[in-house]
C-alpha positions as YAML, in Angstrom:
chain: A
units: angstrom
residues:
- id: 1
  name: UNK
  ca: [40.64, -32.07, 8.17]
- id: 2
  name: UNK
  ca: [37.41, -30.17, 8.07]
- id: 3
  name: UNK
  ca: [37.15, -26.77, 6.45]
- id: 4
  name: UNK
  ca: [34.85, -24.31, 8.21]
- id: 5
  name: UNK
  ca: [33.55, -21.20, 6.45]
- id: 6
  name: UNK
  ca: [31.14, -18.59, 7.74]
- id: 7
  name: UNK
  ca: [29.96, -15.14, 6.82]
- id: 8
  name: UNK
  ca: [27.47, -13.19, 8.91]
- id: 9
  name: UNK
  ca: [25.60, -11.43, 6.16]
- id: 10
  name: UNK
  ca: [25.19, -12.48, 2.56]
- id: 11
  name: UNK
  ca: [22.74, -9.85, 1.32]
- id: 12
  name: UNK
  ca: [23.17, -10.94, -2.28]
- id: 13
  name: UNK
  ca: [22.66, -14.62, -1.44]
- id: 14
  name: UNK
  ca: [25.44, -15.66, -3.79]
- id: 15
  name: UNK
  ca: [27.72, -17.28, -1.17]
- id: 16
  name: UNK
  ca: [30.78, -15.66, -2.75]
- id: 17
  name: UNK
  ca: [32.33, -14.80, 0.62]
- id: 18
  name: UNK
  ca: [32.27, -18.36, 1.90]
- id: 19
  name: UNK
  ca: [33.47, -19.63, -1.49]
- id: 20
  name: UNK
  ca: [36.54, -17.38, -1.25]
- id: 21
  name: UNK
  ca: [37.17, -18.56, 2.31]
- id: 22
  name: UNK
  ca: [36.94, -22.18, 1.19]
- id: 23
  name: UNK
  ca: [39.44, -21.65, -1.61]
- id: 24
  name: UNK
  ca: [41.91, -20.01, 0.80]
- id: 25
  name: UNK
  ca: [41.44, -22.78, 3.34]
- id: 26
  name: UNK
  ca: [42.02, -25.45, 0.67]
- id: 27
  name: UNK
  ca: [45.28, -23.71, -0.31]
- id: 28
  name: UNK
  ca: [46.36, -23.57, 3.34]
- id: 29
  name: UNK
  ca: [45.55, -27.26, 3.80]
- id: 30
  name: UNK
  ca: [47.59, -28.10, 0.71]
- id: 31
  name: UNK
  ca: [50.52, -26.05, 1.96]
- id: 32
  name: UNK
  ca: [50.49, -27.98, 5.22]
- id: 33
  name: UNK
  ca: [49.93, -31.34, 3.48]
- id: 34
  name: UNK
  ca: [46.59, -31.80, 5.17]
- id: 35
  name: UNK
  ca: [43.81, -33.64, 3.41]
- id: 36
  name: UNK
  ca: [40.54, -31.72, 3.55]
- id: 37
  name: UNK
  ca: [37.81, -34.33, 3.71]
- id: 38
  name: UNK
  ca: [34.73, -32.29, 4.58]
- id: 39
  name: UNK
  ca: [33.54, -28.70, 4.30]
- id: 40
  name: UNK
  ca: [31.19, -27.05, 6.79]
- id: 41
  name: UNK
  ca: [29.52, -23.84, 5.65]
- id: 42
  name: UNK
  ca: [27.40, -21.44, 7.68]
- id: 43
  name: UNK
  ca: [26.51, -18.77, 5.10]
- id: 44
  name: UNK
  ca: [24.57, -15.75, 6.25]
- id: 45
  name: UNK
  ca: [24.78, -16.85, 9.89]
- id: 46
  name: UNK
  ca: [25.95, -14.72, 12.76]
- id: 47
  name: UNK
  ca: [28.39, -16.15, 15.33]
- id: 48
  name: UNK
  ca: [28.10, -13.10, 17.52]
- id: 49
  name: UNK
  ca: [24.45, -13.42, 18.51]
- id: 50
  name: UNK
  ca: [24.17, -15.84, 21.44]
- id: 51
  name: UNK
  ca: [20.77, -17.25, 20.42]
- id: 52
  name: UNK
  ca: [21.83, -18.31, 16.92]
- id: 53
  name: UNK
  ca: [22.53, -22.00, 16.34]
- id: 54
  name: UNK
  ca: [25.09, -22.61, 13.65]
- id: 55
  name: UNK
  ca: [24.10, -26.02, 12.34]
- id: 56
  name: UNK
  ca: [27.29, -26.72, 10.41]
- id: 57
  name: UNK
  ca: [29.48, -25.53, 13.29]
- id: 58
  name: UNK
  ca: [27.65, -27.94, 15.62]
- id: 59
  name: UNK
  ca: [28.04, -30.77, 13.12]
- id: 60
  name: UNK
  ca: [31.73, -29.99, 12.79]
- id: 61
  name: UNK
  ca: [32.22, -30.10, 16.56]
- id: 62
  name: UNK
  ca: [30.47, -33.49, 16.69]
- id: 63
  name: UNK
  ca: [32.60, -34.82, 13.82]
- id: 64
  name: UNK
  ca: [35.81, -33.56, 15.45]
- id: 65
  name: UNK
  ca: [34.82, -35.10, 18.80]
- id: 66
  name: UNK
  ca: [33.98, -38.42, 17.10]
- id: 67
  name: UNK
  ca: [37.27, -38.47, 15.20]
- id: 68
  name: UNK
  ca: [35.63, -38.20, 11.77]
- id: 69
  name: UNK
  ca: [37.91, -35.24, 11.07]
- id: 70
  name: UNK
  ca: [41.42, -34.70, 12.46]
- id: 71
  name: UNK
  ca: [41.24, -30.95, 12.79]
- id: 72
  name: UNK
  ca: [39.87, -27.71, 11.42]
- id: 73
  name: UNK
  ca: [41.03, -25.18, 8.86]
- id: 74
  name: UNK
  ca: [39.27, -21.81, 8.97]
- id: 75
  name: UNK
  ca: [40.02, -18.57, 7.17]
- id: 76
  name: UNK
  ca: [40.40, -16.76, 10.46]
- id: 77
  name: UNK
  ca: [39.65, -17.49, 14.07]
- id: 78
  name: UNK
  ca: [36.80, -14.97, 14.07]
- id: 79
  name: UNK
  ca: [35.08, -16.93, 11.31]
- id: 80
  name: UNK
  ca: [35.13, -19.94, 13.63]
- id: 81
  name: UNK
  ca: [34.23, -18.49, 17.04]
- id: 82
  name: UNK
  ca: [33.02, -15.07, 18.15]
- id: 83
  name: UNK
  ca: [31.59, -16.13, 21.51]
- id: 84
  name: UNK
  ca: [34.04, -17.16, 24.24]
- id: 85
  name: UNK
  ca: [31.88, -20.19, 25.08]
- id: 86
  name: UNK
  ca: [32.20, -21.50, 21.48]
- id: 87
  name: UNK
  ca: [35.96, -21.01, 21.61]
- id: 88
  name: UNK
  ca: [36.14, -22.86, 24.91]
- id: 89
  name: UNK
  ca: [34.11, -25.74, 23.46]
- id: 90
  name: UNK
  ca: [36.65, -25.98, 20.65]
- id: 91
  name: UNK
  ca: [39.59, -25.80, 23.02]
- id: 92
  name: UNK
  ca: [38.07, -28.55, 25.17]
- id: 93
  name: UNK
  ca: [37.81, -30.88, 22.19]
- id: 94
  name: UNK
  ca: [41.37, -30.07, 21.10]
- id: 95
  name: UNK
  ca: [42.58, -30.70, 24.65]
- id: 96
  name: UNK
  ca: [40.88, -34.10, 24.60]
- id: 97
  name: UNK
  ca: [42.33, -34.87, 21.16]
- id: 98
  name: UNK
  ca: [45.91, -33.57, 21.38]
- id: 99
  name: UNK
  ca: [46.84, -34.87, 17.92]
- id: 100
  name: UNK
  ca: [44.20, -32.68, 16.27]
- id: 101
  name: UNK
  ca: [45.34, -29.77, 14.16]
- id: 102
  name: UNK
  ca: [44.07, -26.23, 13.70]
- id: 103
  name: UNK
  ca: [45.05, -23.85, 10.93]
- id: 104
  name: UNK
  ca: [44.06, -20.35, 9.93]
- id: 105
  name: UNK
  ca: [45.76, -17.43, 8.27]
- id: 106
  name: UNK
  ca: [46.77, -15.96, 11.65]
- id: 107
  name: UNK
  ca: [48.23, -18.94, 13.54]
- id: 108
  name: UNK
  ca: [49.94, -16.92, 16.25]
- id: 109
  name: UNK
  ca: [46.63, -15.37, 17.24]
- id: 110
  name: UNK
  ca: [44.89, -18.74, 17.20]
- id: 111
  name: UNK
  ca: [47.45, -20.14, 19.62]
- id: 112
  name: UNK
  ca: [46.98, -17.17, 21.92]
- id: 113
  name: UNK
  ca: [43.18, -17.20, 21.70]
- id: 114
  name: UNK
  ca: [42.68, -18.54, 25.19]
- id: 115
  name: UNK
  ca: [44.70, -15.69, 26.70]
...
């Protein structure tokens, strides 16, 4: 499993927000008996602005597509995707890899995200 963390603004530059997200995601992975093998962090990077490239998000998508990770754990779906096109890209990969897993702290909303 890959852990994805993101925060839009880190004015202090201390990465405390993404560190808290990572800790929570690690606990969730442990609860579900998933092995977290890689962390992807986009600190101080907006997911709302269309012209922003999130390098770690793109790397994570490539790793998921290539089978280097079996799924994604994120603190919340809005940390992962704010643009519908990014969400659709994720859904397409998960559709192509039906054994992949996704976990966040609001699983019912994640399942309904496409609606």
